[in-house]
Gaussian input, Z-matrix of N, CA and C with variables (Angstrom, degrees):
# hf/3-21g

backbone

0 1
 N
 C     1     B1
 C     2     B2     1     A1
 N     3     B3     2     A2     1     D1
 C     4     B4     3     A3     2     D2
 C     5     B5     4     A4     3     D3
 N     6     B6     5     A5     4     D4
 C     7     B7     6     A6     5     D5
 C     8     B8     7     A7     6     D6
 N     9     B9     8     A8     7     D7
 C    10    B10     9     A9     8     D8
 C    11    B11    10    A10     9     D9
 N    12    B12    11    A11    10    D10
 C    13    B13    12    A12    11    D11
 C    14    B14    13    A13    12    D12
 N    15    B15    14    A14    13    D13
 C    16    B16    15    A15    14    D14
 C    17    B17    16    A16    15    D15
 N    18    B18    17    A17    16    D16
 C    19    B19    18    A18    17    D17
 C    20    B20    19    A19    18    D18
 N    21    B21    20    A20    19    D19
 C    22    B22    21    A21    20    D20
 C    23    B23    22    A22    21    D21
 N    24    B24    23    A23    22    D22
 C    25    B25    24    A24    23    D23
 C    26    B26    25    A25    24    D24
 N    27    B27    26    A26    25    D25
 C    28    B28    27    A27    26    D26
 C    29    B29    28    A28    27    D27
 N    30    B30    29    A29    28    D28
 C    31    B31    30    A30    29    D29
 C    32    B32    31    A31    30    D30
 N    33    B33    32    A32    31    D31
 C    34    B34    33    A33    32    D32
 C    35    B35    34    A34    33    D33
 N    36    B36    35    A35    34    D34
 C    37    B37    36    A36    35    D35
 C    38    B38    37    A37    36    D36
 N    39    B39    38    A38    37    D37
 C    40    B40    39    A39    38    D38
 C    41    B41    40    A40    39    D39
 N    42    B42    41    A41    40    D40
 C    43    B43    42    A42    41    D41
 C    44    B44    43    A43    42    D42
 N    45    B45    44    A44    43    D43
 C    46    B46    45    A45    44    D44
 C    47    B47    46    A46    45    D45
 N    48    B48    47    A47    46    D46
 C    49    B49    48    A48    47    D47
 C    50    B50    49    A49    48    D48
 N    51    B51    50    A50    49    D49
 C    52    B52    51    A51    50    D50
 C    53    B53    52    A52    51    D51
 N    54    B54    53    A53    52    D52
 C    55    B55    54    A54    53    D53
 C    56    B56    55    A55    54    D54
 N    57    B57    56    A56    55    D55
 C    58    B58    57    A57    56    D56
 C    59    B59    58    A58    57    D57
 N    60    B60    59    A59    58    D58
 C    61    B61    60    A60    59    D59
 C    62    B62    61    A61    60    D60
 N    63    B63    62    A62    61    D61
 C    64    B64    63    A63    62    D62
 C    65    B65    64    A64    63    D63
 N    66    B66    65    A65    64    D64
 C    67    B67    66    A66    65    D65
 C    68    B68    67    A67    66    D66
 N    69    B69    68    A68    67    D67
 C    70    B70    69    A69    68    D68
 C    71    B71    70    A70    69    D69
 N    72    B72    71    A71    70    D70
 C    73    B73    72    A72    71    D71
 C    74    B74    73    A73    72    D72
 N    75    B75    74    A74    73    D73
 C    76    B76    75    A75    74    D74
 C    77    B77    76    A76    75    D75
 N    78    B78    77    A77    76    D76
 C    79    B79    78    A78    77    D77
 C    80    B80    79    A79    78    D78
 N    81    B81    80    A80    79    D79
 C    82    B82    81    A81    80    D80
 C    83    B83    82    A82    81    D81
 N    84    B84    83    A83    82    D82
 C    85    B85    84    A84    83    D83
 C    86    B86    85    A85    84    D84
 N    87    B87    86    A86    85    D85
 C    88    B88    87    A87    86    D86
 C    89    B89    88    A88    87    D87
 N    90    B90    89    A89    88    D88
 C    91    B91    90    A90    89    D89
 C    92    B92    91    A91    90    D90
 N    93    B93    92    A92    91    D91
 C    94    B94    93    A93    92    D92
 C    95    B95    94    A94    93    D93
 N    96    B96    95    A95    94    D94
 C    97    B97    96    A96    95    D95
 C    98    B98    97    A97    96    D96
 N    99    B99    98    A98    97    D97
 C   100   B100    99    A99    98    D98
 C   101   B101   100   A100    99    D99
 N   102   B102   101   A101   100   D100
 C   103   B103   102   A102   101   D101
 C   104   B104   103   A103   102   D102
 N   105   B105   104   A104   103   D103
 C   106   B106   105   A105   104   D104
 C   107   B107   106   A106   105   D105
 N   108   B108   107   A107   106   D106
 C   109   B109   108   A108   107   D107
 C   110   B110   109   A109   108   D108
 N   111   B111   110   A110   109   D109
 C   112   B112   111   A111   110   D110
 C   113   B113   112   A112   111   D111
 N   114   B114   113   A113   112   D112
 C   115   B115   114   A114   113   D113
 C   116   B116   115   A115   114   D114
 N   117   B117   116   A116   115   D115
 C   118   B118   117   A117   116   D116
 C   119   B119   118   A118   117   D117
 N   120   B120   119   A119   118   D118
 C   121   B121   120   A120   119   D119
 C   122   B122   121   A121   120   D120
 N   123   B123   122   A122   121   D121
 C   124   B124   123   A123   122   D122
 C   125   B125   124   A124   123   D123
 N   126   B126   125   A125   124   D124
 C   127   B127   126   A126   125   D125
 C   128   B128   127   A127   126   D126
 N   129   B129   128   A128   127   D127
 C   130   B130   129   A129   128   D128
 C   131   B131   130   A130   129   D129
 N   132   B132   131   A131   130   D130
 C   133   B133   132   A132   131   D131
 C   134   B134   133   A133   132   D132
 N   135   B135   134   A134   133   D133
 C   136   B136   135   A135   134   D134
 C   137   B137   136   A136   135   D135
 N   138   B138   137   A137   136   D136
 C   139   B139   138   A138   137   D137
 C   140   B140   139   A139   138   D138
 N   141   B141   140   A140   139   D139
 C   142   B142   141   A141   140   D140
 C   143   B143   142   A142   141   D141
 N   144   B144   143   A143   142   D142
 C   145   B145   144   A144   143   D143
 C   146   B146   145   A145   144   D144
 N   147   B147   146   A146   145   D145
 C   148   B148   147   A147   146   D146
 C   149   B149   148   A148   147   D147
 N   150   B150   149   A149   148   D148
 C   151   B151   150   A150   149   D149
 C   152   B152   151   A151   150   D150
 N   153   B153   152   A152   151   D151
 C   154   B154   153   A153   152   D152
 C   155   B155   154   A154   153   D153
 N   156   B156   155   A155   154   D154
 C   157   B157   156   A156   155   D155
 C   158   B158   157   A157   156   D156
 N   159   B159   158   A158   157   D157
 C   160   B160   159   A159   158   D158
 C   161   B161   160   A160   159   D159
 N   162   B162   161   A161   160   D160
 C   163   B163   162   A162   161   D161
 C   164   B164   163   A163   162   D162
 N   165   B165   164   A164   163   D163
 C   166   B166   165   A165   164   D164
 C   167   B167   166   A166   165   D165
 N   168   B168   167   A167   166   D166
 C   169   B169   168   A168   167   D167
 C   170   B170   169   A169   168   D168
 N   171   B171   170   A170   169   D169
 C   172   B172   171   A171   170   D170
 C   173   B173   172   A172   171   D171
 N   174   B174   173   A173   172   D172
 C   175   B175   174   A174   173   D173
 C   176   B176   175   A175   174   D174
 N   177   B177   176   A176   175   D175
 C   178   B178   177   A177   176   D176
 C   179   B179   178   A178   177   D177
 N   180   B180   179   A179   178   D178
 C   181   B181   180   A180   179   D179
 C   182   B182   181   A181   180   D180
 N   183   B183   182   A182   181   D181
 C   184   B184   183   A183   182   D182
 C   185   B185   184   A184   183   D183
 N   186   B186   185   A185   184   D184
 C   187   B187   186   A186   185   D185
 C   188   B188   187   A187   186   D186
 N   189   B189   188   A188   187   D187
 C   190   B190   189   A189   188   D188
 C   191   B191   190   A190   189   D189
 N   192   B192   191   A191   190   D190
 C   193   B193   192   A192   191   D191
 C   194   B194   193   A193   192   D192
 N   195   B195   194   A194   193   D193
 C   196   B196   195   A195   194   D194
 C   197   B197   196   A196   195   D195
 N   198   B198   197   A197   196   D196
 C   199   B199   198   A198   197   D197
 C   200   B200   199   A199   198   D198
 N   201   B201   200   A200   199   D199
 C   202   B202   201   A201   200   D200
 C   203   B203   202   A202   201   D201
 N   204   B204   203   A203   202   D202
 C   205   B205   204   A204   203   D203
 C   206   B206   205   A205   204   D204
 N   207   B207   206   A206   205   D205
 C   208   B208   207   A207   206   D206
 C   209   B209   208   A208   207   D207
 N   210   B210   209   A209   208   D208
 C   211   B211   210   A210   209   D209
 C   212   B212   211   A211   210   D210
 N   213   B213   212   A212   211   D211
 C   214   B214   213   A213   212   D212
 C   215   B215   214   A214   213   D213
 N   216   B216   215   A215   214   D214
 C   217   B217   216   A216   215   D215
 C   218   B218   217   A217   216   D216
 N   219   B219   218   A218   217   D217
 C   220   B220   219   A219   218   D218
 C   221   B221   220   A220   219   D219
 N   222   B222   221   A221   220   D220
 C   223   B223   222   A222   221   D221
 C   224   B224   223   A223   222   D222
 N   225   B225   224   A224   223   D223
 C   226   B226   225   A225   224   D224
 C   227   B227   226   A226   225   D225
 N   228   B228   227   A227   226   D226
 C   229   B229   228   A228   227   D227
 C   230   B230   229   A229   228   D228
 N   231   B231   230   A230   229   D229
 C   232   B232   231   A231   230   D230
 C   233   B233   232   A232   231   D231
 N   234   B234   233   A233   232   D232
 C   235   B235   234   A234   233   D233
 C   236   B236   235   A235   234   D234
 N   237   B237   236   A236   235   D235
 C   238   B238   237   A237   236   D236
 C   239   B239   238   A238   237   D237
 N   240   B240   239   A239   238   D238
 C   241   B241   240   A240   239   D239
 C   242   B242   241   A241   240   D240
 N   243   B243   242   A242   241   D241
 C   244   B244   243   A243   242   D242
 C   245   B245   244   A244   243   D243
 N   246   B246   245   A245   244   D244
 C   247   B247   246   A246   245   D245
 C   248   B248   247   A247   246   D246
 N   249   B249   248   A248   247   D247
 C   250   B250   249   A249   248   D248
 C   251   B251   250   A250   249   D249
 N   252   B252   251   A251   250   D250
 C   253   B253   252   A252   251   D251
 C   254   B254   253   A253   252   D252
 N   255   B255   254   A254   253   D253
 C   256   B256   255   A255   254   D254
 C   257   B257   256   A256   255   D255
 N   258   B258   257   A257   256   D256
 C   259   B259   258   A258   257   D257
 C   260   B260   259   A259   258   D258
 N   261   B261   260   A260   259   D259
 C   262   B262   261   A261   260   D260
 C   263   B263   262   A262   261   D261
 N   264   B264   263   A263   262   D262
 C   265   B265   264   A264   263   D263
 C   266   B266   265   A265   264   D264
 N   267   B267   266   A266   265   D265
 C   268   B268   267   A267   266   D266
 C   269   B269   268   A268   267   D267

   B1=1.4527
   B2=1.5664
   B3=1.2878
   B4=1.4764
   B5=1.5411
   B6=1.3143
   B7=1.4813
   B8=1.5147
   B9=1.3366
   B10=1.4176
   B11=1.4704
   B12=1.3060
   B13=1.4930
   B14=1.5201
   B15=1.3714
   B16=1.4568
   B17=1.4858
   B18=1.3462
   B19=1.4222
   B20=1.4929
   B21=1.3117
   B22=1.4553
   B23=1.5117
   B24=1.3636
   B25=1.4417
   B26=1.5259
   B27=1.3726
   B28=1.4132
   B29=1.5149
   B30=1.3389
   B31=1.4642
   B32=1.5721
   B33=1.3388
   B34=1.4428
   B35=1.5031
   B36=1.3420
   B37=1.4251
   B38=1.5174
   B39=1.3145
   B40=1.5017
   B41=1.5089
   B42=1.3371
   B43=1.4746
   B44=1.5121
   B45=1.2551
   B46=1.4958
   B47=1.4960
   B48=1.3795
   B49=1.4365
   B50=1.5436
   B51=1.3069
   B52=1.4669
   B53=1.5197
   B54=1.3496
   B55=1.4122
   B56=1.5265
   B57=1.3204
   B58=1.5186
   B59=1.4903
   B60=1.3518
   B61=1.4891
   B62=1.4963
   B63=1.3432
   B64=1.4880
   B65=1.4905
   B66=1.3231
   B67=1.4715
   B68=1.5238
   B69=1.3445
   B70=1.4545
   B71=1.4978
   B72=1.3387
   B73=1.4602
   B74=1.5715
   B75=1.3092
   B76=1.4660
   B77=1.4984
   B78=1.2956
   B79=1.4627
   B80=1.5303
   B81=1.3164
   B82=1.5110
   B83=1.5097
   B84=1.3195
   B85=1.4256
   B86=1.4824
   B87=1.3111
   B88=1.4933
   B89=1.5046
   B90=1.3751
   B91=1.4106
   B92=1.5124
   B93=1.3266
   B94=1.4541
   B95=1.5061
   B96=1.3624
   B97=1.4640
   B98=1.5487
   B99=1.3674
   B100=1.4383
   B101=1.5182
   B102=1.3137
   B103=1.5012
   B104=1.4974
   B105=1.3298
   B106=1.4634
   B107=1.4899
   B108=1.3085
   B109=1.4495
   B110=1.4642
   B111=1.3745
   B112=1.4367
   B113=1.5197
   B114=1.3887
   B115=1.4756
   B116=1.5465
   B117=1.2920
   B118=1.4709
   B119=1.5545
   B120=1.3251
   B121=1.4692
   B122=1.4700
   B123=1.3254
   B124=1.4593
   B125=1.5088
   B126=1.3703
   B127=1.4497
   B128=1.5281
   B129=1.3077
   B130=1.5160
   B131=1.5013
   B132=1.3247
   B133=1.4127
   B134=1.5881
   B135=1.3455
   B136=1.5008
   B137=1.5361
   B138=1.3361
   B139=1.4126
   B140=1.5777
   B141=1.3561
   B142=1.4419
   B143=1.5487
   B144=1.3159
   B145=1.4584
   B146=1.5413
   B147=1.3402
   B148=1.4483
   B149=1.4825
   B150=1.3687
   B151=1.4460
   B152=1.5564
   B153=1.3319
   B154=1.4545
   B155=1.5303
   B156=1.3029
   B157=1.5141
   B158=1.5642
   B159=1.3614
   B160=1.4686
   B161=1.5096
   B162=1.3170
   B163=1.4004
   B164=1.5257
   B165=1.3452
   B166=1.5198
   B167=1.4918
   B168=1.3586
   B169=1.4192
   B170=1.5847
   B171=1.3026
   B172=1.4841
   B173=1.5756
   B174=1.2923
   B175=1.4990
   B176=1.4905
   B177=1.3191
   B178=1.4881
   B179=1.5701
   B180=1.3662
   B181=1.4458
   B182=1.4631
   B183=1.3044
   B184=1.4783
   B185=1.5351
   B186=1.2941
   B187=1.4522
   B188=1.5223
   B189=1.3776
   B190=1.4841
   B191=1.5049
   B192=1.3072
   B193=1.4259
   B194=1.5411
   B195=1.3150
   B196=1.5053
   B197=1.4963
   B198=1.3361
   B199=1.4365
   B200=1.5560
   B201=1.2997
   B202=1.4504
   B203=1.5286
   B204=1.3155
   B205=1.4611
   B206=1.5171
   B207=1.2798
   B208=1.4360
   B209=1.5398
   B210=1.3602
   B211=1.4927
   B212=1.5285
   B213=1.3235
   B214=1.4965
   B215=1.5449
   B216=1.3208
   B217=1.5016
   B218=1.5160
   B219=1.3297
   B220=1.4475
   B221=1.5542
   B222=1.3350
   B223=1.4684
   B224=1.5467
   B225=1.3565
   B226=1.4172
   B227=1.5107
   B228=1.3492
   B229=1.4296
   B230=1.5476
   B231=1.2817
   B232=1.4393
   B233=1.5203
   B234=1.2722
   B235=1.4758
   B236=1.5185
   B237=1.3043
   B238=1.4943
   B239=1.5197
   B240=1.3230
   B241=1.4891
   B242=1.5123
   B243=1.3152
   B244=1.4709
   B245=1.5094
   B246=1.2698
   B247=1.4811
   B248=1.5492
   B249=1.3388
   B250=1.4665
   B251=1.5862
   B252=1.3310
   B253=1.4223
   B254=1.5339
   B255=1.3358
   B256=1.4361
   B257=1.5345
   B258=1.2645
   B259=1.4445
   B260=1.5516
   B261=1.3072
   B262=1.5029
   B263=1.4812
   B264=1.3440
   B265=1.4490
   B266=1.5070
   B267=1.3098
   B268=1.4987
   B269=1.4663
   A1=107.89
   A2=113.50
   A3=119.51
   A4=107.30
   A5=113.80
   A6=118.53
   A7=112.51
   A8=120.87
   A9=121.55
   A10=113.01
   A11=117.74
   A12=123.67
   A13=108.12
   A14=115.64
   A15=115.87
   A16=112.69
   A17=118.57
   A18=121.78
   A19=112.11
   A20=116.35
   A21=120.16
   A22=113.50
   A23=117.50
   A24=122.44
   A25=110.95
   A26=119.92
   A27=123.20
   A28=114.64
   A29=115.24
   A30=123.72
   A31=111.38
   A32=116.96
   A33=116.94
   A34=112.51
   A35=115.71
   A36=122.45
   A37=109.67
   A38=116.39
   A39=121.15
   A40=110.84
   A41=114.07
   A42=116.70
   A43=110.02
   A44=119.63
   A45=124.42
   A46=111.32
   A47=121.26
   A48=117.84
   A49=114.98
   A50=115.95
   A51=120.95
   A52=108.85
   A53=117.16
   A54=122.53
   A55=112.96
   A56=114.48
   A57=121.30
   A58=109.25
   A59=116.96
   A60=118.45
   A61=109.74
   A62=119.24
   A63=119.53
   A64=111.92
   A65=116.98
   A66=119.78
   A67=109.84
   A68=118.54
   A69=121.49
   A70=110.58
   A71=117.21
   A72=119.21
   A73=112.52
   A74=115.93
   A75=119.09
   A76=110.36
   A77=118.59
   A78=122.75
   A79=108.62
   A80=118.17
   A81=118.49
   A82=111.86
   A83=118.08
   A84=118.99
   A85=113.46
   A86=118.11
   A87=123.90
   A88=109.87
   A89=117.17
   A90=119.84
   A91=114.61
   A92=116.85
   A93=121.10
   A94=111.13
   A95=117.50
   A96=116.29
   A97=113.34
   A98=115.41
   A99=118.12
   A100=110.69
   A101=117.96
   A102=121.06
   A103=111.01
   A104=116.93
   A105=117.29
   A106=111.35
   A107=120.09
   A108=122.91
   A109=111.70
   A110=118.60
   A111=124.75
   A112=113.80
   A113=112.79
   A114=117.74
   A115=111.07
   A116=116.37
   A117=119.41
   A118=112.14
   A119=118.55
   A120=122.67
   A121=114.66
   A122=119.49
   A123=120.68
   A124=110.52
   A125=115.30
   A126=120.62
   A127=113.90
   A128=114.69
   A129=117.66
   A130=109.45
   A131=114.15
   A132=122.60
   A133=110.84
   A134=113.25
   A135=115.61
   A136=109.02
   A137=118.63
   A138=120.45
   A139=110.49
   A140=113.97
   A141=115.92
   A142=109.70
   A143=117.92
   A144=120.06
   A145=110.41
   A146=115.53
   A147=118.01
   A148=114.67
   A149=113.89
   A150=118.61
   A151=111.33
   A152=117.35
   A153=117.62
   A154=112.87
   A155=113.32
   A156=117.80
   A157=110.00
   A158=115.47
   A159=115.88
   A160=111.56
   A161=119.53
   A162=121.17
   A163=112.50
   A164=116.41
   A165=122.33
   A166=109.85
   A167=118.49
   A168=123.35
   A169=112.16
   A170=114.45
   A171=118.05
   A172=113.62
   A173=116.15
   A174=115.16
   A175=115.88
   A176=116.47
   A177=120.29
   A178=110.25
   A179=114.77
   A180=119.17
   A181=112.87
   A182=115.41
   A183=120.88
   A184=109.71
   A185=117.66
   A186=122.97
   A187=113.74
   A188=113.76
   A189=116.70
   A190=110.66
   A191=117.87
   A192=121.64
   A193=111.54
   A194=115.09
   A195=120.56
   A196=109.98
   A197=118.49
   A198=121.31
   A199=111.95
   A200=117.37
   A201=120.16
   A202=109.88
   A203=117.26
   A204=121.80
   A205=109.21
   A206=118.76
   A207=124.62
   A208=110.32
   A209=115.09
   A210=116.89
   A211=110.70
   A212=114.99
   A213=120.24
   A214=106.51
   A215=117.66
   A216=116.69
   A217=112.33
   A218=119.34
   A219=119.37
   A220=109.70
   A221=116.18
   A222=116.28
   A223=109.33
   A224=115.26
   A225=119.24
   A226=114.16
   A227=115.33
   A228=119.91
   A229=110.20
   A230=119.16
   A231=124.84
   A232=112.09
   A233=115.33
   A234=118.18
   A235=112.24
   A236=116.62
   A237=117.60
   A238=110.04
   A239=118.32
   A240=120.54
   A241=109.93
   A242=118.57
   A243=123.51
   A244=110.04
   A245=116.36
   A246=121.69
   A247=111.10
   A248=114.61
   A249=120.41
   A250=109.39
   A251=117.17
   A252=119.82
   A253=115.23
   A254=113.92
   A255=117.84
   A256=112.82
   A257=119.18
   A258=125.10
   A259=111.43
   A260=115.01
   A261=122.52
   A262=112.13
   A263=116.08
   A264=122.89
   A265=112.20
   A266=120.19
   A267=118.97
   A268=112.58
   D1=142.02
   D2=-179.96
   D3=-62.05
   D4=137.25
   D5=-177.66
   D6=-65.20
   D7=-33.96
   D8=174.21
   D9=-64.59
   D10=-43.07
   D11=179.01
   D12=-65.33
   D13=-43.19
   D14=178.89
   D15=-64.45
   D16=-37.89
   D17=175.14
   D18=-62.87
   D19=-39.76
   D20=177.80
   D21=-66.55
   D22=-42.35
   D23=-178.75
   D24=-69.82
   D25=-28.60
   D26=-179.71
   D27=-95.32
   D28=9.02
   D29=177.67
   D30=65.50
   D31=24.04
   D32=174.17
   D33=-84.02
   D34=-27.19
   D35=176.62
   D36=-104.21
   D37=126.42
   D38=-177.94
   D39=-90.24
   D40=140.66
   D41=174.69
   D42=-105.10
   D43=-5.53
   D44=178.61
   D45=-58.25
   D46=-43.89
   D47=-179.07
   D48=-56.70
   D49=-35.82
   D50=176.46
   D51=-66.63
   D52=-45.50
   D53=179.18
   D54=-60.46
   D55=-39.14
   D56=178.89
   D57=-61.44
   D58=-43.03
   D59=-179.06
   D60=-66.18
   D61=-40.88
   D62=176.82
   D63=-65.20
   D64=-41.05
   D65=-179.77
   D66=-66.61
   D67=-34.80
   D68=178.51
   D69=-59.23
   D70=-47.06
   D71=-177.84
   D72=-69.68
   D73=-35.19
   D74=176.83
   D75=-66.60
   D76=-48.90
   D77=-178.02
   D78=-65.11
   D79=-42.02
   D80=177.07
   D81=-58.96
   D82=-45.37
   D83=177.37
   D84=-60.73
   D85=-44.22
   D86=176.72
   D87=-57.25
   D88=-47.44
   D89=-179.55
   D90=-62.05
   D91=-42.76
   D92=177.04
   D93=-65.51
   D94=-44.85
   D95=177.47
   D96=-62.07
   D97=-38.76
   D98=177.64
   D99=-63.76
   D100=-39.59
   D101=177.03
   D102=-65.26
   D103=-41.22
   D104=176.47
   D105=-65.75
   D106=-34.51
   D107=176.49
   D108=-58.76
   D109=-49.50
   D110=176.58
   D111=-63.07
   D112=-39.42
   D113=-178.43
   D114=-66.87
   D115=-39.86
   D116=-175.42
   D117=-87.92
   D118=-42.42
   D119=-177.47
   D120=-95.54
   D121=-3.29
   D122=-175.37
   D123=-63.20
   D124=144.36
   D125=-178.16
   D126=-80.97
   D127=-31.60
   D128=-173.94
   D129=-127.89
   D130=178.22
   D131=-178.84
   D132=-67.79
   D133=-33.61
   D134=-179.43
   D135=-66.18
   D136=-43.76
   D137=-177.29
   D138=-65.28
   D139=-39.85
   D140=-178.33
   D141=-71.71
   D142=-33.94
   D143=174.37
   D144=-64.73
   D145=-42.18
   D146=176.15
   D147=-59.27
   D148=-40.53
   D149=179.14
   D150=-66.93
   D151=-36.98
   D152=175.05
   D153=-67.71
   D154=-38.42
   D155=177.84
   D156=-64.94
   D157=-37.15
   D158=178.85
   D159=-69.51
   D160=-31.41
   D161=177.03
   D162=-68.70
   D163=-36.67
   D164=-176.51
   D165=-84.30
   D166=-50.84
   D167=-169.92
   D168=-88.27
   D169=-32.89
   D170=-175.61
   D171=-56.11
   D172=-50.20
   D173=176.82
   D174=-61.04
   D175=-30.02
   D176=178.46
   D177=-68.72
   D178=-41.09
   D179=176.41
   D180=-64.17
   D181=-43.94
   D182=179.11
   D183=-62.57
   D184=-42.31
   D185=176.29
   D186=-59.43
   D187=-43.90
   D188=177.15
   D189=-61.77
   D190=-44.35
   D191=177.89
   D192=-55.80
   D193=-49.59
   D194=-178.60
   D195=-61.54
   D196=-42.72
   D197=-178.99
   D198=-64.62
   D199=-41.56
   D200=178.69
   D201=-60.19
   D202=-44.22
   D203=-179.12
   D204=-65.85
   D205=-43.18
   D206=179.56
   D207=-61.10
   D208=-42.84
   D209=-178.46
   D210=-59.94
   D211=-40.21
   D212=-178.39
   D213=-60.91
   D214=-42.76
   D215=-178.14
   D216=-76.51
   D217=-27.28
   D218=174.31
   D219=-70.85
   D220=-36.55
   D221=177.94
   D222=-61.87
   D223=-42.30
   D224=176.34
   D225=-57.80
   D226=-42.76
   D227=-178.86
   D228=-66.66
   D229=-40.69
   D230=177.84
   D231=-64.03
   D232=-44.85
   D233=176.42
   D234=-64.97
   D235=-33.34
   D236=177.21
   D237=-70.18
   D238=-37.32
   D239=177.38
   D240=-66.14
   D241=-39.45
   D242=176.78
   D243=-61.47
   D244=-44.49
   D245=-179.36
   D246=-62.73
   D247=-42.69
   D248=-179.32
   D249=-66.82
   D250=-40.36
   D251=175.48
   D252=-63.80
   D253=-39.23
   D254=176.37
   D255=-68.76
   D256=-35.54
   D257=177.72
   D258=-65.20
   D259=-40.21
   D260=176.87
   D261=-65.07
   D262=-34.01
   D263=-177.29
   D264=-73.92
   D265=-16.49
   D266=-178.52
   D267=-80.62

């Protein structure tokens, strides 16, 4: 059996990091489109300012969320590598 497939089937290889990257781009596009919607179709200055803020700040917030989740999975990967190295050393 292919080692990558075996790792996937035994949950040693995570697919969530790839899904997080895909979700990051989808949510970023939705946030920008929502901000554009408020910017263009907003009735007042407050709605238009909110739309501009969503376009500027929204992707940063989404990026922070994605990075925090990715750090958790990278920590898990690093701890798994350390465990494997320690097991080989015995």
